[in-house]
N, C-alpha and C positions, 0 to 999 in steps of 0.2 A: 503495500499501499503505501503510495507515495507520501514521503513526511515532507509538509507547510505547515508543522506545530505553531511557527512563530515566523511571524512576517516584519521584517525590521520597519519599524516606522521613527524615519530622523534618530533620536536617540531611546525614543522610545519602543516600546514591540505592539502590535497587535498578533495575537494568538486564538487560531480558531481553537475551538473548545472541543471539537470533534470529539474523540473519541478517548473513552478510559481505556488503556490496555492494559490486559492483564496478563501475568506472568503464564507464558507455556505448558507450567506444571500444574497449574489449576485447572481441576476439572472444568351535512349539509342536505344538505338535501340532496339527492343525486345529482344534481342539477347547482354549481357552485354559480352566487351571481357574481357578475362583471363588478371591475373595480368603479367606484362611481365618477363621473366623466367619461368613462372610457369608452369604447367601441363597444356596444351591446346590442344582445336581440331580445333583451328582455330587461326591467330594471330592478335595480337592486333590491332584494327585502334584509333589512337590516332591523337588529333589535336596539331600541335606545337605551344612550350610553346611560351607567346607574351615575344619578345625584346623591351627595351628600346631603343625610338628613340636617334641617335646621341647626340642632344641637352639635356636628361634627361626625367625625369618623364613628361606628361602632367597631370593634373588633370582631364584634361576632360576628361583622358579616364577611371575614377572611375563613372561619372554619365554615359556615354553609357554603362559599364558594369551592373550598376544597372537597368537600364531599360531595358536592353535583360536580364536577369539575375533573377532579383524578381518575373516576374510572376511563377515563379518555384517555388518556396519558401513559405510554409504553415504553418500555424497555425494548431498545434494539441492537441486538449482538448478530456482528458478525465474525462467518467462518469465512477464512482463506485457504486458499490451496496448496500443492506441495511448491517449494519446500518445509511451511508451515505446517504445523501439527493442525489437520483439520476435523480432530475428535473435540476440540474444545473452543469457545471462542476468542476472538484475537483480539477484539476493541468492543464498546459499546459504547449509544447515545441515547437519546432519548425519541422520541416522535407524538404523535397525536391523530386520533380517530377524522374523519371530516364530513364523512359518508356513512349513510345505513350500508353502504355495498363494501363494506373493508374498508376504502380506502386510506391510506396514513401518509401524511408528511415528514418531512425528518430533512436533514440536511444531505446533501450531495457527498461531501466531504466524509460523513459517516459511513455509507457504505462501500466509497469507492473500494475498488479492488476484490470487493464479496465475490466467494462462491457462494456462497450459503446466508440466506439473512432470515433469523431470527426474532420472532417478534413476542415479549411477553405481557402479555395483561392486569391490571392490579387484579381483578378477580380469580387469578391462577393459571387459568388457560396458556400455553403456552402453542406457536403457530406458525410454521415456516411462510415467508413470506414470498410474495412476486413481485419483480423489481420492472415497475410501470414504463416508468421515463424519468433521466433527470436533466437540471437545468442547472451547467457548472455558470452558468452567467450571475445569476442568483445564488446558487448554490442551493440549491432544491431539488430532493427527490420526493417521489411517489411509490409508494409500496400499496399491495393488496393483499387482501389476507380473507381465508374460508372460515369463518368461525359464526357460534350459536348468534341470533340477533341479539339474546339477552348480554352477550357480551361484548358488544358492538356499540360503544356512547360516542357519537359523532359530540364533537365540540361545536359552538355556533361563533361562526367569525365574526367579526367586527368590523370597526370601518375606521383605517389607519388613518386616512387625511384627517379626520376630527380629532386624531392625538395631539394635546398639547402641551409643551412643557408644564413641568409640575404636577401632571395627571397621575395618581397612583396606581402602579401597575404589582401584577405577582408572575414569579417565573415557578413553574411547578416541571421538577426532571430528575435526575440521575443523576449529580456528582458524584465524580468517586464511585460509581456505582451504587451510591446508596439510595436507590428507587423511592420515589414519590416526596420528593424534598420540594417546601416550597418554600421562596425567598419574598420579602416586601420590596421594594423601592419605589420612585418616581420616573418616570419619563425623563431623562435631565438634558437633551437635547432632539433634534430630527433634522433628517436632512443631511444626514453625513454619507462619506462614501468611504467605501472597502474595496481593498481586489476581490475581483471576483475569483473561481477556479479556474478560468479557460485565460492561455496567454494569448496577447494581439500578435496579429501579422508580425513575423519578424522574430518573435520570439522570445524578446530584451523585457518586456513587460507582459501588465494582463490588464485585462479591461477592467474598468470600474463596475463595482456595483453602488448603485447611487437610490437617494430615499430613506436611508437606513436607519432605525430608531436609537436612540442610545440611552441607557439604563442605568441606574448605580444597586438595582436589584443583585442581588449576588448569584454570579454565573461564575461555573467553573468546571473541569474537563467533565466529559457527560450529558452536562445538560444542552449539546448542539440537539437542533431539530423539535425540541420542548417549548411549548408555547408560552408566550408572555401575554399577559391576559389583564383585561380594565377589569371593574370594580364588580362590573356587570356578570363576570364571568364568561366575557368576550374575548375570543383568541384578537389581539392587534398586531402581533410579531411570532416571529420563529427565531429561537434566540441561534446567534450563531458564532459570536466571537465576543472577545475582551481584551482590550488594550489594559498589558501589566508591564513590569520590571522583576514582578517579582516569582520566583519557582520551587516545588516542590523538590524534596530532596532528591523525587524519582524521576525530576524535568518534566513536571507537569507544571504548567501555565497558572498561576494561582487566584483570584479575585482582588482586584484593585479598586473597585467600586466601580469601572466605567467598562462596561458589555456593552453589546451588537446587535438587533435583533429587524429580520429581513420583514419591514413592513407586511401586511397581509393584504394587502390590497394587489401587491404583486403576487401570492398563493391566488389571490382570484380571476387571476392574466394566466398565469402560466399552468395550474391544474386542469383544467378544459382543453387546453393545447399537448397537454403531455396523456392523456386518456387518447386523446384521438390520434395523434400521431407518434407518440414517447417523448417528441421535444418542444422547443419554444423561440421562434425568432427574436430576437433583443432590437427593438428601433437603433438606430445606427448613422452616424454621422462623418465619422471618419477625421476626429482632430483629436489632439492632444493639448493638454491646455496646464496652466499653473493651479498648483495644488494653492488652498487657503494659508498653509502653513510659508509658502514662499510670497505671500500678496503684503508686503512689507512696503514701509515710504522707500527705504532703498532700492526698491523692485521699483515701483513708480516714477522714481528719479532715472531710474538706469533705463526705462523703455519709454522716457518721455512723455510720459501721461501725467495728467493735473493729480494734486493729493486726495481728493474725494472720487478717483475713478474707481469704478467697480463693474463686475462684468467678468464673461469667463474669454481670457487671455489666450489664443490660437496661439499653438509654438511651434506644433506641426501640423500639415494635413497628408492625409494618407493618398499617395498614388492613387488611382481609379475609384476613390469613395466618392460618397455622395456629396463630400462638400468640397472638394475638386473640382467637380464638375459642375455642381453651384456656381464657381468663382470664390470660395472663400479663402482668405490668404491667410497664410500662417506667416511666423517671424524666422519659416527656413534652419529652423536647428532641431531636428529630430533626434532623439538619442540621445541626448547629452544635457546636462545640468547647467550649462552656460548660458546666462539670458541674451536675446535679441530682440532689437526693436523691430517694428514695420507687421507686425501679425495684429490681427483684424479683433478687436474687443466685442466681442458679442453683449448687447447688453440689455434682447429682449427676444422672444419667439412667439408667435401669432399675439403682438400685445404685450405679453406678460413679460414683466419685469424679470431679469435676469443679475441677482448680485454677485455671484462665483459661481465656479464649473459645479457643486453638488447641486443649485438651481436646475442652473440646465439640462442636466443627471435625470433630477427628479422631475420635471417636466416633461423629457421623454417617456419615463418609463408610466407614468401615469394619465399623460393625454395625448400621447402618438402612437401609431401603429405603421408596422413597415408599408409600402407606398403610399403615407398619406402627404402630401404638399403640406410643408411650413412655409414661414416666412420668417427669416432672421432679421433683427435688427442689429447691424456691425458699426462701431465706431472705426474708422479707418483715413487716416492722416488725417484727424480732424474733422473728419467729414463724416455725416449719417447716411450709411446707406441701407437700402433694402433688400437683402437674398433672398431669391426664392428658390428653396431645395425640396428633394423629394427624398423620403426618410427611407433609409436602406435596412438592410439586414446584415445585424456582423456576421462576417465571414467565421 
């Protein structure tokens, strides 16, 4: 199994929660509603988000939520082929049931390289799972099991577009193999980006996964693929990774209070395609951009931009991609950390303001699909230019 447990992020690390490794010696309804505002054949049906009572937060809500939701949260074990011992699990993560047909969502990196996949339900049943499909761009995988109806407890999917910084959330999963563990925290930021699980053309970098939720609910290895829920018991995210500088004696990343979850509205878009074809085509522009960490006053001065400039600065345009065909201008410095002036600064898409690259990623994921025509507003050599572009599919 490919080892990408730690992704270096400037001086810190973003660690995949993925799997808890075990020593070799140890033994929705059928149709998921689409994302609000996205391409749809039917309107989304959502349960209202929980509202705190006038007297404040009632802790008993958590106990009731856990009792209701935990039966739908499963442990996912993977077995590897030769030369590994195929008689015992090699790693484990978390997943959750999404419909009465037995479909289960987890992370792609949890099941990567698996020869067999076992799913253990809180009710005690163990079952082999079939892999329906994966989406390495968002790090999602869809499994399916055959099990008695009384064991299949689908969780309700919420609306991640309605999530706000400060909202209380809970995570349920299997950190370090401790099944059925619940932790409490808040949404600490929205619209983050992470590397996807798939290399961009050339193999020197990874595509970006955008619109990521950040939380301080404790997440640890083994939580990957589990649900992040609001106080109504609705899933608003799929726990994926943590950012940390702390590691256990066994080398596992340890929680530092900065965790990341895939927003559930991405799941709404991806899962129907995985059921139908086994894959999902992500919207694609074919550009690279400066990160938030690099957007400093020093950078603005080096690029000849005003100190209040905002947007997604195009450092590189992929040859033959949608952006190049539309005439987007890059700074011409691909695969290098050196700054170069002359690139387009994308400030809006279809009239929606873009403050940074994560904003652009979030808009593409939420509001566009392959083949859709959009209009980019760019600042080019001090002039505002409208660029008409047709969204492509990631190669």
